Structures are given as structure tokens and as C-alpha cells.
C-alpha positions as CSV (number, residue, x, y, z in Angstrom):
1,M,-1.6,-4.6,-46.0
2,T,-1.2,-6.9,-43.4
3,S,-2.6,-10.5,-43.8
4,N,-6.1,-10.1,-42.1
5,D,-6.4,-6.8,-44.8
6,T,-5.7,-9.1,-47.8
7,T,-8.1,-11.8,-46.8
8,T,-11.0,-9.7,-45.8
9,A,-10.7,-7.9,-49.5
10,D,-10.7,-11.5,-50.8
11,L,-13.8,-12.1,-48.5
12,L,-15.4,-9.3,-50.0
13,A,-14.3,-10.0,-53.8
14,A,-15.7,-13.4,-53.9
15,A,-18.9,-12.8,-51.8
16,S,-19.5,-10.0,-54.0
17,T,-19.0,-11.5,-57.0
18,L,-21.0,-14.9,-55.9
19,L,-24.0,-12.6,-55.5
20,Q,-23.4,-10.9,-58.3
21,D,-23.5,-14.2,-60.2
22,F,-26.5,-15.5,-58.4
23,R,-28.8,-12.3,-58.8
24,A,-27.6,-12.5,-62.8
25,G,-28.4,-16.4,-62.6
26,S,-24.9,-17.1,-63.6
27,W,-24.5,-19.3,-60.8
28,L,-27.1,-21.4,-59.3
29,P,-26.1,-23.2,-56.2
30,T,-26.6,-27.2,-56.1
31,P,-29.0,-28.2,-53.0
32,A,-26.2,-29.2,-51.2
33,E,-24.8,-25.8,-51.4
34,C,-28.2,-24.6,-50.7
35,D,-28.3,-26.8,-47.3
36,L,-24.6,-25.5,-46.2
37,A,-26.4,-22.1,-46.8
38,E,-29.3,-22.9,-44.7
39,G,-27.2,-24.1,-41.8
40,L,-25.1,-21.4,-41.7
41,A,-27.7,-18.6,-42.3
42,H,-29.5,-19.6,-39.1
43,A,-26.2,-19.8,-37.1
44,R,-24.1,-17.6,-35.0
45,W,-20.5,-17.2,-37.6
46,S,-17.4,-17.8,-35.7
47,E,-14.3,-19.6,-36.7
48,H,-15.3,-22.5,-35.3
49,T,-19.1,-22.3,-36.4
50,V,-18.2,-22.4,-39.7
51,R,-15.2,-24.6,-40.0
52,A,-17.6,-27.2,-38.6
53,Q,-20.3,-27.1,-41.2
54,L,-17.7,-27.0,-43.8
55,R,-16.1,-30.5,-42.2
56,D,-19.9,-31.7,-43.0
57,Q,-19.6,-31.3,-46.3
58,P,-19.0,-33.2,-49.6
59,D,-16.0,-32.7,-51.4
60,I,-17.9,-31.5,-54.3
61,V,-19.6,-28.5,-52.2
62,T,-16.5,-27.5,-50.4
63,N,-14.2,-27.4,-53.7
64,G,-17.3,-25.3,-55.3
65,P,-17.6,-21.6,-55.3
66,L,-20.0,-21.5,-51.7
67,G,-17.6,-23.6,-50.0
68,Q,-14.3,-21.7,-51.1
69,V,-15.7,-18.4,-50.1
70,F,-16.4,-19.9,-46.6
71,T,-13.2,-21.7,-46.4
72,T,-11.7,-17.8,-46.8
73,T,-14.2,-17.1,-44.3
74,V,-12.5,-19.0,-42.0
75,H,-9.1,-17.7,-42.2
76,A,-11.0,-13.8,-42.1
77,L,-13.2,-15.0,-38.5
78,A,-10.0,-16.2,-37.2
79,S,-7.9,-12.8,-37.4
80,P,-9.2,-9.9,-35.4
81,G,-10.7,-7.0,-37.1
82,T,-12.4,-8.3,-39.9
83,N,-14.1,-5.9,-41.9
84,A,-17.8,-5.8,-41.5
85,A,-18.5,-5.1,-45.4
86,A,-17.4,-8.3,-46.2
87,L,-19.4,-10.7,-43.5
88,L,-22.6,-7.9,-44.2
89,T,-22.1,-9.2,-48.5
90,L,-21.8,-13.0,-47.3
91,R,-24.9,-13.0,-44.9
92,V,-27.3,-11.2,-47.7
93,L,-25.9,-14.1,-49.9
94,V,-26.6,-16.6,-47.8
95,D,-29.6,-15.3,-46.8
96,A,-30.8,-15.5,-50.4
97,L,-30.0,-19.0,-51.0
98,A,-31.5,-20.4,-47.4
99,P,-35.2,-20.6,-47.0
100,P,-37.1,-18.7,-44.6
101,L,-38.0,-20.2,-41.2
102,A,-41.2,-22.0,-40.3
103,G,-43.8,-18.9,-40.0
104,Q,-41.6,-15.8,-41.7
105,A,-42.7,-16.5,-45.3
């Protein structure tokens, strides 16, 4: 297993767990985490865009569950061949946390 395979597997596991916890109500994002999700929901994801979004967040967000998942995302996006399933699971989580665009309710 390569380093990228491990990072992708870690990302998929973390994103899946956080999504399940959110759906079950055992994890509720803070308003600041929702702001992070909203900023990422409407952006094209790359290593640089995700890193920039994280850089603008307070420590409580970057050290929290969602921030940690996105820290792993930065590493995954930096490596070619990131598993699309991991990113799709994370995109589903972000879409669940972010409010819809105006006019799309």
C-alpha cells in the first residue's frame, strides 16, 4: 500500500464516520465549521483552495473534526490518483452542512 493509498483510505474513513455521526445527530458542527463547509461547498477543490480555506479558520475549527478531515484532504489532493469515492463522501458531507445557494431551496 502506498502513502497515497493510506491517505485516501484515511480520508474515506474519516469522511464516512463524520457523515454518519452527523446524520445520527452524534456530531453537530459549530457555526464556524458550517462557515468552512459553506466556503468549500461553492469552490473547486484543489490542494491550494482547501489549504487557503483552512488557513482562514480559527484553531477551534482546524483542530476540530471537520478541520482534521480537511487537513487530510489537503494531503490527498496533493497526491495524484486520489480515490474519487473519498472526495465524493466528503462532498456529500459538505453539501449537507452548507446552506443551498439563493434560489435553490
